[in-house]
Structures are given as structure tokens and as C-alpha cells.
C-alpha positions as CSV (number, residue, x, y, z in Angstrom):
1,M,0.0,0.0,0.0
2,A,1.0,3.6,-0.5
3,Y,0.9,5.9,2.5
4,D,-0.4,9.5,2.3
5,V,2.7,11.6,2.0
6,S,0.7,14.8,2.7
7,K,-0.2,13.5,6.2
8,M,2.8,11.4,7.2
9,A,6.5,12.3,7.7
10,D,9.0,10.0,6.2
11,W,9.9,8.5,9.5
12,Q,6.3,7.8,10.2
13,I,5.9,6.0,6.8
14,A,9.0,4.0,7.6
15,E,7.7,3.1,11.0
16,A,4.4,1.9,9.6
17,A,6.1,-0.1,6.8
18,E,8.4,-1.8,9.3
19,E,5.5,-3.5,11.1
20,N,5.4,-6.1,8.3
21,M,9.1,-6.0,7.4
22,P,10.5,-9.6,6.7
23,T,12.7,-11.1,9.4
24,P,16.2,-12.3,8.6
25,E,14.8,-15.9,8.6
26,E,12.0,-14.9,6.2
27,W,14.6,-13.2,3.9
28,R,16.6,-16.3,3.9
29,A,13.7,-18.3,2.6
30,K,12.5,-15.5,0.2
31,L,15.9,-15.1,-1.4
32,G,16.8,-18.8,-1.5
33,L,19.8,-18.4,0.8
34,K,21.4,-21.1,3.0
35,K,21.1,-20.8,6.8
36,D,24.8,-19.9,7.3
37,E,24.7,-17.3,4.5
38,V,22.4,-14.9,6.5
39,L,23.9,-13.4,9.7
40,A,21.0,-11.8,11.8
41,Y,21.6,-8.4,13.4
42,G,18.3,-7.5,15.1
43,K,15.8,-6.3,12.4
44,V,18.4,-6.7,9.6
45,A,20.9,-9.2,8.5
46,K,24.4,-9.3,7.0
47,L,24.9,-11.4,3.9
48,D,28.0,-13.7,4.1
49,F,29.7,-12.5,0.9
50,L,32.3,-15.2,0.7
51,K,29.9,-18.1,1.2
52,I,27.2,-16.8,-1.2
53,M,29.8,-16.1,-3.9
54,E,31.3,-19.5,-3.5
55,R,27.9,-21.1,-4.2
56,L,26.6,-18.7,-6.8
57,G,29.9,-17.5,-8.4
58,K,29.3,-19.4,-11.7
59,K,25.7,-18.2,-12.1
60,P,25.1,-15.7,-15.0
61,D,24.9,-12.1,-13.9
62,G,21.6,-10.2,-13.9
63,K,21.1,-6.8,-15.5
64,Y,23.2,-4.0,-14.0
65,I,21.5,-0.6,-13.6
66,E,23.2,2.6,-12.3
67,V,21.4,5.7,-11.0
68,T,22.9,9.2,-11.4
69,A,21.6,12.7,-11.7
70,V,21.9,16.2,-13.3
71,T,23.9,18.8,-11.4
72,P,21.8,19.1,-8.2
73,T,20.5,21.9,-6.1
74,P,22.1,21.8,-2.6
75,L,19.0,19.9,-1.5
76,G,19.7,16.9,-3.8
77,E,17.3,15.7,-6.6
78,G,16.3,12.3,-5.3
79,K,18.8,9.7,-6.6
80,T,18.2,7.5,-3.5
81,T,14.4,8.1,-3.7
82,T,14.5,7.1,-7.4
83,T,16.7,4.1,-6.7
84,M,14.1,2.9,-4.1
85,G,11.2,3.8,-6.5
86,L,12.7,1.9,-9.4
87,I,13.3,-1.2,-7.3
88,E,9.7,-0.9,-6.1
89,G,8.4,-0.4,-9.7
90,L,10.3,-3.5,-11.0
91,G,9.1,-5.4,-8.0
92,K,5.5,-4.4,-8.7
93,Q,5.9,-5.9,-12.1
94,G,6.9,-9.2,-10.5
95,E,10.6,-9.0,-11.4
96,N,13.4,-10.5,-9.2
97,V,15.0,-7.2,-8.3
98,G,17.3,-5.8,-5.6
99,G,19.9,-3.1,-5.2
100,C,22.5,-1.5,-3.1
101,I,23.0,2.0,-1.7
102,R,25.6,3.7,0.4
103,Q,25.4,3.8,4.2
104,P,24.8,7.3,5.5
105,S,27.2,9.1,7.8
106,G,26.0,10.3,11.2
107,G,27.4,13.8,10.2
108,P,24.8,14.7,7.5
109,T,22.1,12.7,9.4
110,M,22.4,15.0,12.4
111,N,23.2,18.1,10.3
112,V,21.2,20.1,7.7
113,K,20.7,17.4,5.0
114,G,19.4,14.5,7.2
115,T,19.7,10.8,6.4
116,A,19.9,9.4,2.8
117,A,17.2,6.8,3.0
118,G,15.0,8.1,0.1
119,G,11.6,9.5,1.1
120,G,7.9,9.2,1.0
121,N,6.8,5.8,-0.3
122,A,10.2,5.2,-1.9
123,I,12.1,4.9,1.3
124,L,14.5,2.3,2.8
125,I,13.7,0.5,6.0
126,P,14.4,0.0,8.8
127,H,14.8,3.8,8.8
128,T,16.2,4.4,12.3
129,E,18.7,1.6,12.2
130,F,19.8,2.6,8.7
131,S,20.2,6.2,9.8
132,M,22.0,5.5,13.1
133,G,24.9,3.1,12.6
134,L,23.1,0.0,11.1
135,T,25.4,-3.0,11.8
136,G,28.4,-1.0,12.9
137,D,30.5,-0.8,9.6
138,I,31.3,2.8,10.1
139,N,32.2,2.2,13.8
140,D,34.6,-0.6,12.7
141,I,36.2,1.7,10.1
142,M,36.6,4.4,12.8
143,N,38.3,1.9,15.1
144,A,40.6,0.6,12.4
145,H,41.5,4.1,11.1
146,N,42.2,5.5,14.6
147,L,44.2,2.4,15.5
148,A,46.7,3.5,12.8
149,M,47.0,6.9,14.4
150,I,47.5,5.2,17.9
151,A,50.3,3.1,16.4
152,L,51.9,6.2,14.8
153,T,51.7,8.6,17.8
154,A,52.8,6.0,20.3
155,R,55.8,5.1,18.1
156,M,56.7,8.8,17.9
157,Q,56.5,9.2,21.7
158,H,58.7,6.1,22.3
159,E,61.2,7.1,19.6
160,R,61.6,10.5,21.4
161,N,61.9,9.0,24.9
162,Y,64.3,6.1,24.2
163,D,67.7,5.6,22.5
164,D,68.1,3.1,19.7
165,E,69.1,0.2,22.0
166,R,66.2,0.6,24.4
167,L,63.8,1.3,21.5
168,A,64.8,-1.9,19.7
169,K,64.0,-3.9,22.9
170,L,60.6,-2.2,23.2
171,T,59.5,-2.3,19.6
172,R,61.5,-5.0,17.9
173,M,61.9,-2.6,15.0
174,R,64.2,0.0,13.7
175,R,63.7,3.7,14.4
176,L,61.2,5.2,11.9
177,D,62.2,8.8,12.5
178,V,58.8,10.3,11.7
179,D,58.7,13.9,10.5
180,P,56.0,15.4,12.8
181,T,55.3,18.1,10.1
182,R,54.5,15.5,7.5
183,V,51.9,13.3,9.2
184,E,49.4,12.6,6.4
185,M,46.6,10.9,8.4
186,G,44.5,12.4,11.1
187,W,41.8,11.1,13.4
188,I,38.1,10.5,12.3
189,M,34.7,10.6,13.9
190,D,31.3,10.3,12.4
191,F,30.0,13.8,13.0
192,C,30.4,17.2,11.4
193,A,32.7,18.9,13.9
194,Q,34.4,21.9,12.4
195,S,36.1,22.7,15.8
196,L,38.2,19.5,15.3
197,R,39.5,20.3,11.8
198,N,42.8,21.6,13.3
199,I,43.9,20.5,16.7
200,V,47.0,20.1,18.9
201,I,47.7,16.8,20.6
202,G,50.2,15.5,23.1
203,L,49.8,18.4,25.6
204,G,51.2,17.5,29.1
205,G,54.4,15.6,30.0
206,R,56.7,13.2,28.2
207,M,54.3,10.3,28.9
208,D,51.3,12.1,27.5
209,G,52.1,11.5,23.8
210,F,54.0,13.5,21.2
211,L,53.2,17.3,21.0
212,M,52.2,18.2,17.5
213,Q,49.5,19.6,15.3
214,S,46.9,17.1,14.1
215,K,43.4,17.0,12.6
216,F,40.1,15.2,12.4
217,G,38.1,14.2,9.4
218,I,34.6,12.8,9.1
219,A,34.5,8.9,9.1
220,V,33.3,8.5,5.5
221,S,36.3,10.5,4.3
222,S,38.7,7.8,5.6
223,E,40.8,6.0,3.0
224,L,39.5,2.8,4.7
225,M,36.0,3.6,3.6
226,A,37.1,4.2,0.0
227,M,39.0,0.9,0.1
228,L,35.9,-1.0,1.3
229,S,33.9,0.3,-1.7
230,I,36.5,-0.9,-4.3
231,V,37.9,-4.2,-2.9
232,R,36.8,-7.4,-4.5
233,D,37.1,-9.6,-1.3
234,L,38.7,-9.8,2.1
235,A,42.1,-10.9,0.7
236,D,42.1,-7.7,-1.5
237,L,41.3,-5.6,1.6
238,R,44.1,-7.2,3.6
239,E,46.7,-6.6,0.9
240,R,45.8,-2.9,0.5
241,M,45.8,-2.4,4.3
242,N,49.6,-2.7,4.4
243,N,50.1,0.1,2.0
244,I,48.3,3.1,3.5
245,T,50.7,6.1,3.9
246,V,50.4,7.4,7.5
247,A,53.3,9.8,7.5
248,F,56.8,10.5,6.0
249,D,60.2,10.2,7.7
250,K,62.7,13.0,7.8
251,K,64.2,11.9,4.5
252,G,60.8,12.0,2.7
253,K,60.2,8.3,2.6
254,P,56.6,7.1,3.2
255,I,55.8,5.4,6.5
256,T,53.0,2.9,6.0
257,T,50.6,0.9,8.1
258,G,52.8,-2.1,7.2
259,D,55.9,-0.3,8.6
260,L,53.9,0.2,11.9
261,E,52.8,-3.4,12.0
262,V,49.2,-2.4,12.5
263,A,47.6,-3.5,9.2
264,G,46.7,-6.9,10.5
265,A,44.9,-5.5,13.5
266,M,43.1,-2.9,11.3
267,T,41.9,-5.7,9.1
268,A,40.7,-7.6,12.1
269,W,38.5,-4.6,13.1
270,M,37.1,-4.5,9.6
271,R,36.7,-8.2,9.0
272,N,32.9,-8.1,9.2
273,T,32.5,-4.9,7.1
274,I,33.0,-6.9,3.9
275,N,29.5,-8.4,4.4
276,P,26.7,-6.1,3.0
277,T,23.7,-5.4,5.3
278,L,20.3,-6.5,3.9
279,C,17.6,-3.9,4.3
280,C,14.5,-3.4,2.0
281,T,12.2,-0.8,0.4
282,A,8.9,0.2,2.0
283,E,7.3,-2.4,-0.4
284,Y,9.7,-5.1,0.8
285,Q,12.0,-5.6,-2.1
286,P,15.6,-6.4,-0.9
287,C,18.2,-3.6,-0.9
288,M,21.7,-4.0,0.5
289,V,23.6,-1.2,2.2
290,H,27.4,-1.3,1.9
291,A,30.1,1.3,2.2
292,G,29.6,5.1,2.2
293,P,32.7,6.9,0.8
294,F,32.8,10.6,0.0
295,A,31.8,11.3,-3.6
296,N,34.0,14.4,-4.1
297,I,37.3,13.1,-2.8
298,A,36.7,9.3,-3.1
299,V,34.7,7.1,-5.4
300,G,31.2,7.9,-4.0
301,Q,29.7,4.4,-4.7
302,S,28.3,1.5,-2.7
303,S,30.6,-1.5,-2.9
304,I,31.9,-3.7,-5.7
305,I,31.3,-6.6,-3.3
306,A,27.5,-5.7,-3.1
307,D,27.3,-5.4,-6.8
308,R,28.9,-8.8,-7.4
309,L,26.4,-10.3,-4.9
310,G,23.4,-8.5,-6.3
311,L,24.2,-9.5,-9.9
312,K,24.2,-13.2,-8.8
313,M,21.1,-12.9,-6.6
314,F,18.8,-10.7,-8.7
315,D,17.7,-10.5,-12.3
316,Y,17.9,-6.7,-12.0
317,H,20.4,-5.1,-9.7
318,V,20.2,-1.3,-9.1
319,T,23.2,0.7,-7.7
320,E,23.4,4.4,-7.0
321,S,26.3,6.8,-7.7
322,G,26.9,9.9,-5.5
323,F,26.3,13.4,-6.8
324,A,25.8,14.1,-10.5
325,A,26.9,12.3,-13.7
326,D,30.0,14.5,-14.0
327,I,31.3,13.2,-10.7
328,G,29.4,10.1,-9.6
329,F,28.8,8.5,-13.0
330,E,32.3,9.4,-14.2
331,K,33.8,7.5,-11.2
332,F,31.4,4.6,-11.6
333,W,32.5,4.5,-15.3
334,N,36.2,4.9,-15.1
335,V,37.1,3.7,-11.6
336,K,34.5,1.3,-10.2
337,C,33.8,-0.6,-13.4
338,R,37.6,-0.7,-14.1
339,Y,38.2,-2.3,-10.7
340,S,35.2,-4.6,-10.8
341,G,35.3,-5.7,-14.4
342,L,31.5,-5.3,-14.5
343,K,29.7,-3.5,-17.3
344,P,26.4,-1.7,-16.8
345,N,23.4,-2.3,-19.0
346,V,21.9,1.2,-18.5
347,S,22.2,4.4,-16.5
348,V,19.2,6.2,-15.1
349,L,19.7,10.0,-15.1
350,V,17.5,11.7,-12.4
351,A,16.3,15.2,-13.1
352,T,13.8,17.4,-11.4
353,V,12.0,20.4,-12.7
354,R,13.3,22.2,-9.6
355,S,17.0,21.6,-10.5
356,L,16.4,22.7,-14.2
357,K,14.8,25.9,-13.1
358,M,17.9,26.6,-11.0
359,H,20.1,26.0,-14.1
360,G,17.9,28.2,-16.1
361,G,18.6,31.2,-13.9
362,G,16.3,30.6,-10.9
363,P,17.1,32.1,-7.5
364,R,19.7,30.6,-5.2
365,V,18.8,27.5,-3.3
366,V,20.2,27.3,0.3
367,P,19.9,24.3,2.6
368,G,17.9,25.0,5.7
369,V,16.2,28.0,4.2
370,A,12.7,27.9,2.7
371,L,12.7,27.2,-1.1
372,P,12.1,30.4,-3.0
373,S,8.6,30.8,-4.4
374,A,9.9,30.7,-8.0
375,Y,10.4,26.9,-7.6
376,K,6.8,26.4,-6.5
377,K,5.0,28.0,-9.4
378,S,5.1,27.4,-13.1
379,A,8.2,28.8,-14.9
380,P,8.5,27.0,-18.3
381,Q,11.0,29.5,-19.6
382,L,13.4,28.6,-16.7
383,V,13.0,24.9,-17.3
384,E,13.6,25.4,-21.1
385,K,16.9,27.3,-20.4
386,G,18.0,24.8,-17.7
387,C,17.6,21.8,-20.0
388,V,21.1,22.5,-21.3
389,N,22.4,20.9,-18.1
390,L,20.3,17.8,-18.6
391,V,21.5,17.4,-22.2
392,H,25.1,17.8,-21.1
393,H,24.7,15.0,-18.6
394,I,23.0,12.8,-21.2
395,N,26.0,13.3,-23.4
396,I,28.4,12.3,-20.5
397,I,26.6,9.0,-20.2
398,R,26.5,8.5,-24.0
399,A,30.3,9.0,-24.1
400,A,30.5,5.8,-22.1
401,G,28.6,4.0,-24.8
402,I,25.3,3.9,-22.8
403,N,22.0,5.3,-23.9
404,P,20.5,6.6,-20.6
405,V,17.0,6.7,-19.3
406,V,16.0,10.1,-18.0
407,C,13.8,9.9,-15.0
408,V,11.8,13.0,-14.2
409,N,11.4,12.7,-10.4
410,S,8.1,14.5,-10.2
411,F,7.1,16.9,-7.5
412,P,3.4,18.0,-6.9
413,T,4.3,21.5,-8.0
414,D,5.5,20.4,-11.4
415,T,3.1,21.4,-14.3
416,K,2.4,19.3,-17.4
417,E,4.0,22.0,-19.5
418,E,7.2,21.9,-17.5
419,V,7.4,18.1,-17.6
420,A,6.7,18.1,-21.3
421,I,9.7,20.4,-21.9
422,V,12.0,18.0,-20.0
423,R,10.7,15.0,-22.0
424,R,11.2,16.8,-25.3
425,A,14.7,17.8,-24.4
426,A,15.7,14.3,-23.3
427,E,14.2,12.6,-26.3
428,A,15.8,15.2,-28.7
429,A,19.2,14.3,-27.2
430,G,18.5,10.6,-27.9
431,A,17.5,9.4,-24.5
432,R,14.4,7.6,-23.3
433,C,12.4,9.6,-20.8
434,A,10.0,8.5,-18.1
435,V,8.0,10.5,-15.5
436,S,7.9,8.9,-12.1
437,T,5.8,9.6,-9.0
438,H,7.4,7.1,-6.7
439,Y,7.7,9.5,-3.8
440,S,3.9,9.8,-3.6
441,N,2.8,6.5,-5.0
442,G,5.7,4.0,-4.5
443,G,6.1,1.2,-7.1
444,A,2.8,2.0,-8.7
445,G,4.1,5.5,-9.6
446,A,7.3,4.1,-11.1
447,L,5.9,1.6,-13.6
448,E,6.7,3.9,-16.6
449,L,10.2,4.2,-15.4
450,A,10.5,0.4,-14.9
451,D,9.3,-0.2,-18.4
452,A,11.8,2.2,-19.9
453,V,14.6,0.7,-17.9
454,K,13.7,-2.9,-18.9
455,E,13.5,-1.9,-22.5
456,A,16.9,-0.2,-22.3
457,C,18.4,-3.2,-20.6
458,E,17.6,-5.3,-23.7
459,E,19.5,-3.0,-26.0
460,K,23.1,-3.9,-26.6
461,N,25.4,-1.0,-25.5
462,N,29.0,-0.2,-26.4
463,F,30.3,0.4,-22.9
464,K,33.9,1.7,-23.1
465,F,36.2,3.6,-20.7
466,L,37.0,7.3,-21.3
467,Y,40.8,6.6,-21.4
468,P,43.1,3.5,-21.4
469,N,45.0,2.5,-18.4
470,E,48.3,3.5,-20.2
471,M,47.3,7.1,-20.5
472,K,49.4,9.4,-18.3
473,L,47.8,11.4,-15.4
474,R,47.8,14.8,-17.0
475,E,46.3,13.5,-20.2
476,R,43.6,11.8,-18.2
477,V,42.7,15.0,-16.3
478,N,42.6,16.9,-19.6
479,K,40.3,14.3,-21.1
480,V,37.9,14.4,-18.1
481,A,37.9,18.2,-18.0
482,K,37.1,18.5,-21.7
483,V,34.7,15.6,-22.3
484,V,33.0,15.4,-19.0
485,Y,33.0,18.9,-17.6
486,G,33.0,20.9,-20.8
487,A,36.2,22.8,-20.0
488,D,38.5,24.3,-22.6
489,G,41.5,22.8,-20.9
490,V,43.4,22.4,-17.6
491,S,45.8,24.8,-15.8
492,W,48.2,23.4,-13.2
493,T,50.0,25.2,-10.4
494,P,53.8,24.7,-10.6
495,D,53.7,22.5,-7.5
496,A,50.9,20.4,-8.9
497,E,52.5,20.0,-12.3
498,A,55.8,19.0,-10.7
499,K,54.0,16.4,-8.6
500,A,52.2,15.1,-11.7
501,K,55.4,14.7,-13.6
502,M,57.0,12.8,-10.7
503,L,54.0,10.5,-10.5
504,E,54.0,9.9,-14.3
505,A,57.7,9.0,-14.1
506,D,57.3,6.4,-11.3
507,S,56.0,3.1,-12.5
508,Q,54.6,2.2,-9.0
509,F,51.8,4.6,-9.8
510,D,50.9,3.1,-13.1
511,D,48.0,1.1,-11.7
512,Y,46.5,3.9,-9.6
513,T,43.2,5.2,-10.7
514,T,42.4,8.9,-11.3
515,M,39.9,10.3,-8.7
516,M,38.9,13.8,-9.7
517,V,38.1,16.2,-6.9
518,K,35.8,19.2,-7.4
519,T,32.5,20.7,-6.2
520,H,29.3,18.7,-7.0
521,L,27.3,21.9,-7.4
522,S,28.6,22.9,-10.8
523,L,30.1,21.3,-13.9
524,T,33.0,23.6,-13.1
525,H,35.2,24.1,-10.0
526,D,33.1,27.1,-9.0
527,P,29.9,26.1,-7.2
528,T,28.2,29.3,-8.2
529,L,28.3,28.6,-12.0
530,K,25.1,26.8,-13.1
531,G,23.9,25.5,-16.4
532,V,26.7,24.6,-18.8
533,P,29.4,27.3,-18.5
534,K,31.5,28.0,-21.5
535,G,35.0,29.4,-21.9
536,W,36.6,28.2,-18.7
537,T,39.7,26.3,-17.6
538,L,39.9,23.7,-14.8
539,P,42.6,24.7,-12.3
540,I,44.5,21.9,-10.5
541,R,46.2,23.0,-7.4
542,D,47.4,19.7,-5.9
543,I,47.3,15.9,-6.2
544,L,46.5,13.8,-3.2
545,I,47.9,10.2,-3.0
546,Y,46.0,7.4,-1.4
547,S,48.4,4.4,-1.5
548,G,46.0,1.8,0.1
549,A,43.1,2.6,-2.2
550,K,45.5,3.3,-5.1
551,F,43.9,6.7,-5.9
552,L,45.6,9.8,-7.4
553,C,43.3,12.7,-6.6
554,P,43.8,15.9,-8.7
555,M,42.3,18.7,-6.6
556,A,40.3,21.4,-8.4
557,G,39.5,23.7,-5.5
558,T,39.5,23.2,-1.7
559,I,37.7,20.2,-0.2
560,S,37.3,19.9,3.6
561,L,37.4,16.4,5.0
562,M,35.5,17.6,8.0
563,P,32.2,19.3,7.2
564,G,30.7,21.8,9.7
565,T,27.4,21.6,11.5
566,G,24.9,24.2,10.3
567,S,22.8,26.7,12.3
568,D,19.6,24.6,12.0
569,P,20.8,21.0,12.3
570,A,18.6,18.0,12.1
571,F,19.4,16.8,15.6
572,R,17.1,19.5,16.9
573,K,14.1,17.4,15.6
574,V,15.3,14.0,16.7
575,D,14.0,12.5,20.0
576,V,12.9,9.2,21.5
577,D,9.4,8.2,22.6
578,V,10.0,7.2,26.2
579,N,7.0,4.9,26.2
580,T,8.0,2.8,23.2
581,G,11.8,3.5,22.8
582,K,11.2,4.4,19.2
583,V,13.2,7.3,17.5
584,K,11.2,10.0,16.0
585,G,12.0,13.1,13.9
586,L,14.6,11.6,11.5
587,H,14.2,13.3,8.1
588,E,15.9,13.3,4.8
589,V,16.1,15.6,1.7
590,D,17.6,13.4,-1.0
């Protein structure tokens, strides 16, 4: 049944749907899994990846469907909601369908945006558990990450306090001679805490640590989270865990987690994180939750592990990419698919009339502030002008050899005229287009979208990467800037270009992927520039190196790894019903 979204908040819809949510044992029977392949965690279950893949590994894959979007307003345009709605629509048609989305961070959940569970009748349940830690993957990642910092800072203290002979007896290792001004890692926590971006640690006496500057990032920015999203199995995770650069010594040589002999213990903390968590839509189709890396500085995808599982378990497997097609789809295309060896059948491009009005010159949209009235009344001229952004994103996807399906994620304020403009623009650009009302009507509102996606899945595509592995870093960046972003070219600061030349000359970086870093609010590096800007150059100011994940991250602009909590955070609305123990007030925008 579809709930009345005009009378019920998202958390209330989720609570009502959860009353009939299948138990882990019921899921086992429903999905045809063996008893030891389902690991119960209260209302949800983890799926034993290694055991299921051992049994189903030779089974043919189902259809692989990716969901992305146009350049969003700061409120998001409903990729998660559309992912849930598409799964519900396919389920309504009797298809064997499932999917996977990223796990939300506690930072946005308790901040301005709220959790990322979808919304209305296209929502993931159990809502509270999903929004507040689920089965503990983020907590395990925090413990593993911070253990590396414990290992480093303790080592620095002991190296300062003891001579070589005494140090050798205590540590059984050589002196690492860490440069305290070149510690690359910081600490992490799963909240938006701007006051911890820059800190000083080790205050006190000689036994109270090593006095130095340090920092905190949000948990989902950890390299360990990025690694979880792109590893193929536990062995791959363990191998990468040795190679994380924690700091540099005073001669400029990297000091890794392997050098600190902490990688094994870090993997032990993360051993259970390789198993995706099984949740479901409000209409009880299965949907996994696995990994939750940043989309601007990391890959912004749920895991390869979950996609491998889903393609064996379901005839249609739906996965979501973070942000718009210029970031999320580009990384799905050139990073995730390159690592996984999987090829998508179709990409769904989510657009809203609201976002296209913004790109057509509509007023500024600010999170936490009431949406300007221009977005709530008919403005076909703004939609018409804004469709250039839609067409640009269609062309990004077509450059990968895929003909996308445009989904108009329909809002009650959209007019028939405005929707018709979007449909005409999409079809003129060679894409299928479907209007979906999944937020209000669940699967019944997504039947047109489901039909279009199934039809597209039957078409043979010509999926191909944007560049070959052999292409050098600067050539790759130039290709992405021109083909994906629409830039005229790339400019490099002297330091960034020198680092790029060094990386290109060193064969150890030949198998590193290129992870572009820029704002998600514009095709350019400038978040204020909407539509499809012309006559601009992409500036690269630095390149970050993630040696465990094997990412080279060219930086176009400044990206903070620790967001700040806004003036009207979501935690103000969250509370507990003391009579039932149930959480109320959790909300979401995406």
C-alpha cells in the first residue's frame, strides 16, 4: 500500500512499513539463501559474501543498472528516492529485483541534510537503524583508522623518549624517524565537527604523547571507507591495508601501516565490514547497504562486493552513484567498473523540474532555508533554459557507450507543460524519458520508469572507458575536463604539475586510478556557476595520493574532509518516545 505523504512524515511512513518487514529468517527463505549465509543483526541481516559467492559464483549475472543525476541543487534531486522507487516499480511488475545504496554518515544525518534513505513511499527500511549506525561498519572503520594513528603517535613518543638500543628492545623494530610536520593521516569521527579540523595533541608531559598539530576528518572520508567500496574480497582488503601512507620520515620516505605493523589488527577490526547489510524498500524488495565513501574526494559508490552479490542474486540489480553524472557516473564509469570488471546495462539520469529551473537562472537554493517561491510555481522558460544541463549529462553517459533513461522525479508543484519540456529535451538528445511519482505512489508510480529501464536493458550497448590505463595522469585529467566537464582545458599550479610529472615517471603509480576532486554543485570548479558554463579552464592545485586505495586525486578547489554543522541541524528534531523507545523526527532531503 502507498501511504499518504501529505499527512505522514518520512519516519512515520517507515515506522508503519516496518510493522510487516520480513525477518532475517524470512529473507533467507525468500531469497533462497542457505542458513549460514544470513547473519542476523536484530531487524536486519548481513549477507556472508564469501559463502554466497562460493555457491553462486558461476551463475550468470543479472542486469546491471546505475542511477545518477543532473547537477543538483544543494537539496539533492532524489537519486536515492529514485533508486528505491525503481526497485519498487520493478518489484510491482513481478521482477526479481534488488539493489544497493551507500550507508549514510552520522554527520549529515544529524546536520542540515538529514539521512539518505530516500523518502515518502520510496524509502529504505528499517529507517532508524539505517540512519543511526546500522550493523556497525562505520564504527569498525573508525576503530581501524584511529588504531593506525594510535600506532603512529605511540611510536613517535617512544622514539623521542628512548635511545636506539632501548627502542629496539621495546618495539623489535628500527627507528622510523617520523617527520612530525608530515603526518598525512588524522583522526576520524562520524559527525560534522568543524572545531576539530585543526587540533594540537600531546599536551602534558613526556608520557602524554607527542606534542604536534593534528586533525580530524569525518569517518566517511577515511581511506579505509574508500577501500571498502572498491575491494573485491577480504584478501584484497588485507593486501591494501599494508600500503596506507600514514606519514613521511625526515628523509621524505613514506611510512605505511605495514611499517607500523598495524595493518593486520586494522583488518581484524574491519573483517565483518565486507559483508553487506540487507535492508529493504517500504514495499519489501531487498536492498543492500554497503560502504559510504565521499563522492567528491573518493569514489562515491556503494561497494563492488555488493554489486557482485546483487548480480548473482537478482535478475535486475540497481546501484546508485553519488552526486551528478560529472562526478558520480564518471567515477562509476572509469574507476569502479575498471576495478570490478563489471559492465552496466543502463544508467538512469535523475532530473527534477526544480533543478532545471535553477540551471535556467532561478534564484539561489540554500539548505535549511525555505525554497524560493519561484520553484513552487510554473516557470517553463526557466525549465527550457535549464535543460542544457540535462542534455550535457545525457552526453556524458552517452560518451561511455550507454544510452541513458532520463527519470523526471516528479514533484506535486510540477506542471504538465514543464514536464513536457523536459521530456522533449531528453528525447531530442537521444535518451528515453519516463516520469515517475514514486515518492507519492511507491512502485505504482514508477511503472513507466520500470518499463523504460527494462527496454533499455535489452539494448546492446557499447560500454567503453574514457581513457586507457596506459594514459598518463595529465592526459587523463585533460580528457575528463574537456569531455565530462566541458572545460576548454586544464591549468596546473607549478607544484601540482611537478608532482604530476613525478607520479608519471614512477612506475609504481601506473595502476593507480584517477579520482577527480571538485565541487558537485557545478560542472566547473566554481559552485556558483550553473547550467553549462563556456570558456573556462579547470585549475588543478594539488594531487593527493591514497596508497592503500591506489587513488591519485587531482584537486580542483579546496575540499574539507570535516564538514561543519549548520545553524539549524537535524538533531534538533530527533527524539525518543520514552514509552516505546522508538526514535522520531529523523528526516531526509535526498
